[in-house]
C-alpha positions as CSV (number, residue, x, y, z in Angstrom):
1,M,-36.1,3.7,87.6
2,E,-33.2,4.1,86.0
3,K,-31.2,1.7,86.7
4,A,-34.4,0.2,85.6
5,K,-35.3,1.6,82.2
6,K,-31.4,0.6,81.1
7,M,-32.0,-3.7,82.4
8,L,-35.2,-3.4,80.3
9,K,-33.0,-1.9,77.6
10,I,-30.5,-4.6,77.4
11,A,-33.5,-7.3,77.6
12,S,-35.0,-5.7,74.3
13,D,-31.6,-5.6,73.3
14,I,-31.2,-8.6,74.1
15,K,-34.5,-10.0,72.2
16,S,-33.7,-8.4,69.3
17,K,-30.1,-9.1,68.5
18,K,-29.1,-6.2,69.0
19,R,-26.2,-7.4,71.6
20,F,-24.8,-10.6,71.3
21,F,-22.3,-11.9,73.6
22,S,-21.8,-10.7,76.9
23,P,-20.8,-8.7,78.8
24,F,-23.5,-7.1,76.5
25,I,-21.2,-5.8,73.8
26,Y,-23.5,-3.5,71.0
27,A,-24.0,-5.1,67.7
28,G,-25.8,-2.8,65.3
29,D,-25.2,-4.8,62.1
30,T,-27.5,-8.0,61.8
31,V,-27.3,-10.6,59.3
32,E,-30.5,-9.3,57.6
33,K,-28.8,-5.9,57.2
34,I,-25.5,-7.8,55.7
35,M,-27.1,-9.5,52.8
36,I,-29.6,-6.8,52.1
37,D,-26.0,-5.0,51.4
38,V,-24.8,-8.0,49.4
39,I,-28.0,-7.8,47.4
40,L,-28.3,-4.1,46.6
41,A,-24.1,-4.8,45.8
42,L,-25.4,-7.3,42.8
43,L,-28.3,-5.0,41.3
44,P,-25.9,-3.3,38.7
45,A,-25.0,-6.9,37.5
46,I,-28.6,-8.2,37.6
47,L,-29.5,-4.9,36.0
48,V,-27.2,-5.2,32.6
49,S,-28.1,-8.7,32.8
50,I,-31.5,-7.8,32.1
51,F,-30.8,-5.3,29.8
52,L,-28.6,-7.6,27.0
53,C,-30.4,-11.0,27.7
54,G,-33.9,-9.3,28.7
55,I,-36.8,-11.7,30.6
56,K,-34.7,-15.1,29.7
57,S,-32.0,-13.7,32.4
58,L,-34.6,-12.5,34.7
59,L,-36.6,-15.4,35.0
60,L,-33.3,-17.5,35.6
61,I,-32.4,-15.3,39.1
62,L,-36.1,-15.7,40.0
63,I,-36.7,-18.8,40.0
64,S,-33.1,-20.0,40.7
65,V,-34.2,-17.6,44.3
66,I,-37.5,-19.2,44.2
67,S,-35.5,-22.8,44.0
68,T,-33.1,-21.4,47.5
69,V,-35.3,-19.8,49.5
70,L,-38.3,-22.6,49.1
71,T,-35.3,-25.7,49.7
72,E,-34.1,-23.8,52.8
73,K,-38.1,-23.3,53.7
74,I,-38.9,-27.3,53.3
75,I,-36.1,-28.3,55.1
76,T,-36.4,-25.3,58.0
77,A,-39.3,-27.1,58.7
78,V,-38.8,-30.0,58.8
79,F,-34.9,-30.9,60.5
80,F,-34.7,-27.8,62.5
81,K,-37.4,-26.8,63.9
82,K,-36.3,-24.4,65.8
83,E,-35.2,-22.0,63.9
84,K,-38.3,-21.5,61.9
85,N,-37.6,-17.9,60.2
86,S,-34.7,-19.0,58.4
87,I,-35.1,-18.1,55.1
88,K,-36.2,-14.3,56.6
89,D,-32.2,-13.4,56.9
90,F,-31.6,-13.5,52.7
91,S,-29.3,-15.4,53.0
92,A,-30.7,-17.5,50.7
93,V,-31.7,-15.1,48.7
94,V,-27.8,-14.6,48.1
95,T,-27.1,-18.0,47.5
96,G,-29.9,-18.1,44.6
97,I,-28.9,-14.8,42.6
98,I,-25.0,-15.5,42.9
99,F,-25.4,-18.6,42.0
100,S,-28.1,-17.9,38.7
101,L,-25.6,-15.2,38.3
102,T,-22.8,-17.8,37.6
103,L,-24.8,-19.9,34.7
104,P,-25.4,-19.1,30.8
105,V,-28.3,-17.5,29.8
106,F,-30.2,-20.2,27.6
107,V,-29.7,-22.9,30.0
108,P,-33.0,-24.6,30.8
109,Y,-34.8,-23.5,33.5
110,Y,-34.6,-26.5,36.0
111,F,-31.0,-26.2,36.1
112,A,-31.3,-23.0,38.1
113,I,-34.1,-25.4,40.1
114,F,-31.9,-28.0,40.8
115,G,-28.7,-25.5,41.3
116,G,-29.9,-23.2,44.0
117,A,-31.5,-26.8,45.5
118,C,-28.5,-28.7,46.1
119,A,-26.6,-25.3,47.1
120,V,-28.8,-24.8,49.8
121,I,-29.1,-28.6,50.6
122,F,-25.2,-29.4,49.9
123,G,-23.2,-26.5,50.1
124,K,-25.3,-24.9,53.4
125,M,-28.0,-27.0,55.5
126,L,-26.5,-30.9,55.6
127,Y,-24.1,-28.4,57.6
128,G,-26.3,-27.3,60.3
129,G,-26.7,-23.9,58.6
130,L,-26.0,-20.4,57.6
131,G,-22.3,-20.0,58.9
132,K,-21.2,-23.2,59.5
133,N,-21.2,-24.8,56.6
134,L,-17.3,-25.7,54.7
135,Y,-17.8,-24.5,50.7
136,N,-19.5,-22.0,49.4
137,P,-22.8,-22.6,48.8
138,A,-23.2,-21.1,45.2
139,V,-19.9,-23.1,44.6
140,V,-21.8,-26.1,45.2
141,G,-25.0,-25.8,43.4
142,K,-22.9,-24.9,40.3
143,F,-20.5,-28.5,40.5
144,F,-23.6,-30.2,40.7
145,V,-25.2,-28.8,38.2
146,L,-22.2,-29.0,35.6
147,I,-21.5,-32.7,37.2
148,F,-25.1,-33.8,36.5
149,F,-25.4,-32.1,33.5
150,E,-21.8,-31.3,31.5
151,K,-23.3,-32.1,28.0
152,V,-26.1,-30.2,28.1
153,F,-24.6,-27.1,30.3
154,L,-21.7,-27.3,28.5
155,K,-23.3,-27.0,25.0
156,F,-25.4,-23.6,26.2
157,K,-22.3,-22.7,27.6
158,F,-20.6,-21.3,24.9
159,S,-24.1,-20.3,22.8
160,N,-25.1,-17.6,24.6
161,T,-22.5,-13.8,23.9
162,N,-23.4,-13.0,19.9
163,F,-24.9,-9.6,21.3
164,Q,-23.6,-6.8,19.1
165,I,-23.6,-4.1,21.8
166,L,-20.6,-6.3,23.2
167,D,-18.3,-4.9,20.2
168,L,-17.5,-1.5,22.7
169,R,-15.6,0.9,21.6
170,L,-15.9,3.8,24.0
171,F,-12.3,4.2,24.2
172,R,-11.0,2.6,21.4
173,N,-12.5,5.7,19.9
174,F,-10.0,7.6,21.6
175,F,-7.0,5.9,21.4
176,D,-6.7,2.3,19.8
177,S,-4.4,0.4,22.5
178,S,-4.6,-2.8,24.3
179,F,-4.9,-0.6,27.4
180,T,-8.6,1.4,25.9
181,R,-9.5,-1.9,24.3
182,F,-9.2,-3.1,28.4
183,L,-11.1,0.1,29.9
184,D,-13.6,-1.1,27.0
185,S,-14.0,-4.9,28.1
186,L,-14.4,-3.9,32.2
187,I,-17.9,-1.9,30.8
188,L,-19.4,-4.4,29.1
189,S,-17.6,-7.7,27.2
190,R,-18.4,-11.4,26.1
191,S,-18.9,-14.0,28.8
192,N,-20.4,-17.7,29.4
193,S,-22.7,-16.2,32.4
194,I,-25.4,-13.2,32.6
195,G,-23.6,-12.0,35.7
196,T,-20.4,-11.3,34.4
197,F,-21.3,-9.0,31.1
198,S,-19.7,-6.1,32.7
199,G,-17.1,-5.7,34.8
200,M,-17.3,-2.4,35.8
201,A,-21.0,-3.2,37.5
202,L,-18.9,-5.9,39.5
203,I,-16.3,-3.4,40.9
204,F,-18.8,-0.8,41.6
205,G,-21.0,-3.2,44.0
206,G,-18.2,-4.3,45.0
207,I,-16.9,-0.9,46.5
208,Y,-19.8,-0.9,48.1
209,L,-19.8,-4.1,49.8
210,V,-16.4,-2.5,50.7
211,I,-17.2,1.3,52.3
212,K,-20.4,-0.1,53.9
213,K,-17.6,-2.7,55.6
214,R,-19.3,-6.0,54.3
215,I,-16.0,-7.5,53.1
216,S,-12.7,-6.8,53.7
217,P,-10.3,-5.8,50.4
218,S,-7.4,-8.1,51.0
219,T,-8.8,-11.3,49.7
220,P,-9.7,-9.3,46.7
221,L,-6.9,-7.5,45.9
222,S,-4.6,-10.5,47.1
223,F,-6.5,-12.2,44.0
224,F,-6.7,-10.0,41.7
225,L,-2.7,-8.5,41.7
226,S,-1.0,-12.3,42.2
227,S,-3.2,-13.3,39.6
228,I,-1.6,-10.3,37.0
229,I,1.9,-11.4,38.2
230,L,1.5,-15.1,37.2
231,S,-0.5,-14.1,33.8
232,F,2.9,-13.2,32.5
233,F,4.2,-16.2,33.4
234,V,1.0,-18.2,32.3
235,P,-1.1,-16.4,29.2
236,E,-3.6,-19.0,29.7
237,I,-4.6,-16.4,32.8
238,S,-6.0,-13.6,30.3
239,K,-8.2,-16.3,29.0
240,I,-10.8,-15.8,31.5
241,P,-13.8,-13.3,31.2
242,I,-12.8,-10.1,32.9
243,G,-15.9,-10.7,35.0
244,E,-16.1,-14.2,36.0
245,I,-13.1,-13.1,37.5
246,L,-14.6,-9.8,39.7
247,L,-17.8,-11.8,39.8
248,V,-15.7,-14.9,41.6
249,G,-12.9,-12.5,43.3
250,I,-15.4,-9.7,44.5
251,F,-18.7,-11.8,45.2
252,M,-17.3,-15.7,46.4
253,V,-13.8,-14.9,47.6
254,A,-14.9,-12.6,50.1
255,D,-17.3,-15.2,51.5
256,M,-16.9,-14.9,55.7
257,P,-17.9,-18.1,56.4
258,T,-15.8,-20.2,53.5
259,T,-12.8,-17.5,53.7
260,P,-9.8,-17.1,56.1
261,V,-10.6,-14.7,59.4
262,F,-7.1,-12.9,59.9
263,L,-5.6,-9.9,57.8
264,I,-2.8,-12.7,57.1
265,G,-5.0,-15.6,56.6
266,K,-7.5,-13.5,53.7
267,I,-4.1,-12.2,51.6
268,Y,-2.7,-15.7,51.9
269,F,-6.1,-17.6,50.7
270,G,-6.2,-15.0,47.2
271,M,-2.5,-15.4,46.6
272,M,-3.2,-19.2,47.0
273,L,-6.5,-18.9,44.9
274,A,-4.7,-17.7,41.9
275,L,-1.6,-19.7,41.7
276,V,-4.3,-22.6,42.3
277,S,-5.8,-21.6,39.2
278,S,-2.7,-21.4,36.9
279,I,-1.6,-24.4,38.0
280,L,-5.5,-25.9,36.8
281,L,-4.9,-23.3,33.4
282,S,-1.1,-24.3,32.5
283,Q,-2.2,-28.4,33.1
284,K,-5.6,-28.4,30.6
285,V,-7.9,-27.3,33.3
286,Q,-10.4,-25.4,31.4
287,N,-13.8,-25.1,32.1
288,E,-14.4,-23.5,35.4
289,V,-11.2,-23.6,36.5
290,L,-11.9,-20.5,39.5
291,F,-15.3,-22.3,40.3
292,Y,-12.0,-25.3,41.3
293,A,-10.0,-23.0,42.6
294,I,-12.2,-22.1,45.3
295,I,-13.3,-25.7,45.9
296,I,-9.6,-26.3,46.9
297,L,-9.3,-23.6,48.7
298,N,-12.1,-23.4,51.2
299,S,-11.1,-27.1,52.0
300,F,-7.9,-25.3,53.2
301,T,-10.1,-22.9,55.4
302,L,-10.2,-24.3,58.6
303,L,-6.0,-25.2,58.5
304,I,-5.5,-21.3,57.5
305,N,-7.0,-20.3,59.9
306,K,-5.1,-22.5,62.5
307,V,-1.8,-21.5,61.3
308,L,-1.9,-17.6,59.6
309,R,-4.2,-16.8,63.4
310,P,-1.9,-13.8,65.3
311,V,0.5,-14.9,68.1
312,T,-0.8,-15.3,71.3
313,F,0.2,-12.3,73.7
314,G,3.0,-13.2,76.4
315,K,4.9,-15.8,73.4
316,N,8.2,-15.3,71.8
317,L,7.3,-13.7,68.5
318,K,10.4,-14.9,67.0
319,I,9.7,-18.7,68.1
320,E,6.6,-18.2,66.9
321,A,7.6,-17.0,62.9
322,I,9.3,-19.8,62.9
323,K,7.1,-21.7,63.2
324,Q,4.6,-20.6,61.2
325,F,7.0,-19.7,58.2
326,L,7.4,-23.9,58.5
327,Q,3.8,-24.4,58.4
328,L,3.2,-22.2,55.8
329,I,5.3,-24.6,53.9
330,V,4.0,-27.2,54.8
331,L,0.3,-25.9,54.0
332,T,1.0,-24.9,50.4
333,F,2.8,-28.5,49.6
334,L,-0.3,-29.5,50.8
335,I,-2.6,-27.4,48.5
336,V,-0.4,-28.1,45.5
337,A,-1.1,-31.3,45.9
338,A,-4.6,-31.3,46.0
339,T,-4.4,-29.6,43.2
340,I,-2.3,-32.0,41.6
341,I,-4.3,-34.5,42.8
342,L,-7.3,-32.9,41.2
343,I,-5.8,-32.1,38.1
344,N,-5.6,-36.1,38.2
345,L,-9.1,-37.3,38.8
346,Y,-10.2,-34.6,36.0
347,N,-8.3,-36.1,33.5
348,F,-9.0,-39.5,33.7
349,G,-12.8,-38.1,34.7
350,L,-13.3,-39.3,38.1
351,F,-13.6,-35.5,39.6
352,K,-17.9,-36.1,38.9
353,Y,-17.3,-39.7,41.5
354,L,-15.7,-37.1,43.9
355,I,-18.9,-35.1,44.1
356,Y,-21.3,-38.1,44.2
357,G,-19.0,-39.2,47.1
358,Y,-19.8,-35.7,49.2
359,S,-23.0,-36.7,48.6
360,I,-23.5,-39.1,50.3
361,I,-20.9,-38.8,53.1
362,M,-23.2,-35.0,54.2
363,I,-26.8,-37.5,53.7
364,I,-25.4,-39.8,56.2
365,T,-23.5,-37.7,58.4
366,A,-26.8,-35.6,58.4
367,F,-29.1,-38.7,58.8
368,I,-26.7,-39.6,62.0
369,F,-26.4,-36.2,64.0
370,L,-30.0,-35.7,63.0
371,K,-31.0,-39.5,64.8
372,N,-28.7,-38.7,67.9
373,D,-30.7,-35.4,68.0
């Protein structure tokens, strides 16, 4: 009887997805729990945004979330009928929130609708759903808005920071220095998007995610430290709003499906993100430079995982270390080469055609796979 009860318990756990892999390793976490924690981590930034921008900010976030959820629901119902409950994992909600937090406050609401839908379609579902995507969906949505509505986007991007409260002098009232000015800017500062007014709110969210073990601090910290070091050589880095650096570093760079798995890969990813950003800035690529950098690094995530995976037990450690080092040099060269290519595409106004081509290829590929199924 006792053995039968244990078998029933195992069967129940498998059905409720508390056990995933044989021989029935316990996994208390679920996608839903992880996504809810990410939403909770984003709440401080959301509340600051609503406090500063009012109903406009709230509506942008809600419309974006509705767009991502409805788009995923429709595509799942039509093309992925076996997974009708995919929206219950809250991943579409997280994508909608993060995407909306990258938008200027005064943009038209159709930006949130269009970008949210594109984030889900071209950043997630055409790859087969959650965990299979190559690029961060929120970044994909941002680029679709930027490419299709570039003039409108840039018009509103630089017209949303006229809030008197942003000239905060909390620490400077005691002692005026570059450090106290930095501390004040962490609490509140001018920004080009609704989710990046308060770096402190984003830091609190990041600490929460680290405590809950939802993200590894390795990638964000390597990105932040590398950015600080490179700012001495490329001063333009310091012109990027601190909130934007923190939003990207905490909630995009640490995205599970689109960033490396292994520790050394995570550190390398953060370092290269800072390096690519500095190269782009040094060549006068200024608008959304961090998002360009993420797109480039996401393209190499699978290769980074392959090159910087731990050495397999039984192999000669020294030989494998040398091979890994040589492969790392080649990989770094490829990333820098890709950055230079993007710079030229940007300077000649051709980057938008890369996005058009990406859209067409993704649609054709998805159509072929669906037809074969």
